[in-house]
C-alpha positions in Angstrom: 0.1 -0.1 0.3 1.4 3.4 -1.0 -0.3 6.5 0.6 -0.8 9.2 -1.9 -1.2 12.7 -0.6 -1.9 16.0 -2.5 -0.5 19.2 -0.7 -1.5 22.1 -2.9 1.4 24.5 -3.0 4.3 24.3 -1.0 7.3 26.1 -1.0 10.4 24.6 -2.2 12.6 24.2 0.9 9.6 22.9 3.0 8.9 20.2 0.6 12.7 19.3 0.7 12.5 19.0 4.8 9.5 17.0 4.5 10.9 14.7 1.9 14.1 14.2 4.0 11.9 13.6 7.1 9.8 11.0 5.4 13.1 9.4 3.8 15.0 9.3 7.3 11.8 7.6 8.9 12.0 4.9 6.5 15.8 4.6 6.9 15.2 4.0 10.7 11.8 2.0 10.2 11.6 0.3 6.6 8.2 -1.3 7.2 6.7 2.0 7.0 4.6 2.4 4.1 5.6 4.3 1.2 4.3 8.0 0.4 3.6 9.7 -3.4 3.7 13.3 -2.6 1.8 15.2 -5.1 1.9 19.3 -5.3 2.8 22.5 -6.3 6.0 24.9 -6.1 6.2 28.6 -6.2 8.6 29.9 -9.0 12.1 27.8 -8.0 15.2 27.1 -10.0 16.7 23.4 -8.8 20.4 22.1 -9.5 20.9 18.7 -9.3 24.5 16.9 -8.7 25.4 17.5 -12.0 24.1 20.8 -12.2 26.1 23.3 -13.8 25.8 27.0 -12.5 26.4 28.4 -16.1 23.0 26.9 -17.2 21.3 29.7 -14.7 20.9 32.8 -17.3 19.1 35.2 -15.2 21.3 37.3 -12.9 20.3 38.2 -9.0 18.3 41.1 -10.2 16.3 39.6 -12.5 15.6 36.3 -10.1 14.3 39.1 -7.5 12.0 40.6 -10.0 10.8 37.4 -11.2 10.4 36.3 -7.8 12.2 32.7 -8.2 14.4 31.1 -5.5 17.3 28.7 -6.5 18.2 25.4 -4.8 21.3 22.8 -5.0 19.9 19.5 -4.1 20.9 16.1 -4.1 18.9 14.4 -7.2 20.3 13.1 -10.5 20.1 15.9 -13.5 21.5 19.4 -14.3 18.9 22.5 -13.7 15.4 22.8 -13.9 12.3 24.8 -13.2 9.2 24.1 -10.6 6.4 26.6 -10.3 2.4 26.7 -10.4 0.7 24.6 -12.9 3.2 21.9 -12.8 2.4 19.1 -11.1 5.4 17.8 -9.0 5.8 14.2 -7.6 8.1 13.3 -4.8 7.5 9.0 -4.3 9.3 8.4 -0.9 9.6 4.6 -1.9 11.3 1.7 -0.1 12.6 -0.4 -3.1 12.5 -3.4 -1.4 8.8 -3.2 -0.7 8.3 -3.4 -4.6 10.7 -6.4 -5.3 11.5 -5.4 -8.7 14.8 -3.7 -8.9 18.3 -5.3 -9.5 22.0 -3.5 -9.5 20.5 -1.4 -12.3 18.0 0.0 -9.8 18.3 3.8 -10.5 18.0 3.5 -14.5 15.0 0.8 -14.0 13.1 3.2 -11.8 13.6 6.0 -13.7 12.3 4.4 -16.5 9.2 3.2 -14.5 8.3 7.2 -13.6 8.7 7.5 -17.2 6.2 4.9 -18.0 3.7 6.2 -15.3 3.8 9.8 -16.9 3.2 8.2 -20.4 0.3 6.9 -19.2 -1.0 9.6 -17.5 -0.8 11.3 -20.5 -3.0 9.1 -22.7 -6.6 10.1 -21.4 -5.6 13.8 -22.5 -5.1 12.6 -26.1 -1.1 13.4 -25.9 1.5 10.6 -26.9 4.4 11.2 -24.3 7.8 9.1 -25.4 10.9 8.5 -24.3 13.9 9.9 -26.4 16.9 7.8 -26.3 20.1 9.3 -24.6 17.8 11.8 -22.4 15.6 11.0 -19.1 12.1 12.4 -18.8 8.7 12.5 -21.2 9.0 14.3 -24.7 6.1 15.2 -27.2 6.5 15.5 -30.7 5.7 19.2 -31.8 6.3 21.2 -35.2 9.6 22.3 -33.3 10.6 18.9 -33.1 11.0 16.6 -29.7 10.2 18.8 -26.8 10.2 18.0 -22.9 7.0 17.9 -21.2 8.0 16.4 -18.1 11.6 15.9 -16.2 12.9 13.4 -14.0 15.5 13.3 -11.3 15.6 11.2 -8.2 17.9 10.2 -5.6 18.2 6.7 -3.8 19.4 6.6 -0.5 22.2 3.4 0.4 19.2 1.7 2.1 17.0 1.9 -1.0 14.5 4.5 -0.1 13.9 6.9 -3.1 13.1 10.7 -3.1 13.0 14.0 -5.5 11.1 12.6 -8.3 9.1 14.4 -11.6 7.5 17.7 -12.5 5.0 17.8 -15.0 4.4 20.6 -17.1 0.4 21.2 -17.1 -0.3 24.6 -17.3 3.3 25.7 -16.6 4.0 29.3 -17.2 7.2 28.2 -20.1 8.7 31.8 -19.9 10.6 30.9 -16.6 12.6 28.2 -18.7 14.0 31.2 -20.8 15.9 31.8 -17.6 17.9 28.3 -17.5 19.2 25.7 -20.1 16.8 23.3 -19.0 18.6 20.2 -18.1 21.6 21.4 -19.8 19.7 20.9 -23.3 20.0 23.4 -25.9 18.8 21.9 -29.0 15.2 20.8 -27.5 12.5 22.8 -26.1 10.5 22.4 -23.4 6.3 22.2 -23.9 3.4 21.9 -21.4 -0.1 20.2 -21.8 -1.8 23.3 -22.0 0.7 24.3 -25.1 -0.2 21.1 -27.0 -4.0 20.7 -26.0 -4.3 24.6 -26.8 -6.5 25.0 -23.5 -5.7 24.8 -19.8 -6.6 22.1 -17.3 -6.0 22.3 -13.6 -3.2 20.1 -12.1 -5.7 18.4 -10.0 -7.1 16.9 -13.2 -4.0 14.7 -13.2 -4.2 13.4 -10.2 -6.4 10.3 -10.8 -4.4 9.4 -13.9 -1.1 9.7 -11.9 -2.5 7.3 -9.4 -4.0 4.8 -11.7 -0.6 4.6 -13.8 1.1 4.0 -10.4 -0.9 1.2 -9.7 -0.5 -0.4 -13.0 2.9 0.0 -13.5 4.4 -0.6 -9.7 1.6 -3.0 -9.2 0.7 -1.5 -6.1 -2.5 -0.3 -4.4 -2.4 3.6 -3.6 -4.5 5.1 -0.9 -5.6 8.7 -0.9 -4.9 10.7 2.0 -5.1 13.9 0.2 -4.8 17.2 2.3 -3.4 20.9 1.7 -0.2 21.8 3.9 0.4 25.6 4.4 
């Protein structure tokens, strides 16, 4: 059983501390239930373990003007954007509970997260796909392949996961101009709103995300939705 929790908009620092607390609890007590946190962030840039500061293009004055906070974190990947209209998911899973990952567990786990997102897009008529050599979920657009969902995870030495995915639902894509997203210069980013040409709330994705998690990971999810301040 995995407990799923919709938390509304949560400041990045608060969400990261929340993740670290849940990971520590499960590292200490491996039998605790796994959790899937679903939320949004205010305007935020995060740099992963391979993040290059030169991929942050806006200076301090512009960041302040735009209301963007910047954080260096321990997930994989380079720099990405989080903000309103983007559904962020943080699975706090003990991979031993899933019994499906061997030595290549990070790569296999990321592929499963990609599959969840690909399946969740299907009911909206969006064909998500993988792009060889890159993580995340991509869609074919008139401008070529563009990323609609970014993935960056961390798995500690006890097999407890943190960080996760960010799906652009009705995201203000102009904030991606302040970075080189994931360090990729020759492919852009898109959103469900841009593809569909109409806007939907991020919460409309929740039932599709949870159903896809159940199917891909062969688990049951229990809804424990609440809002956090």
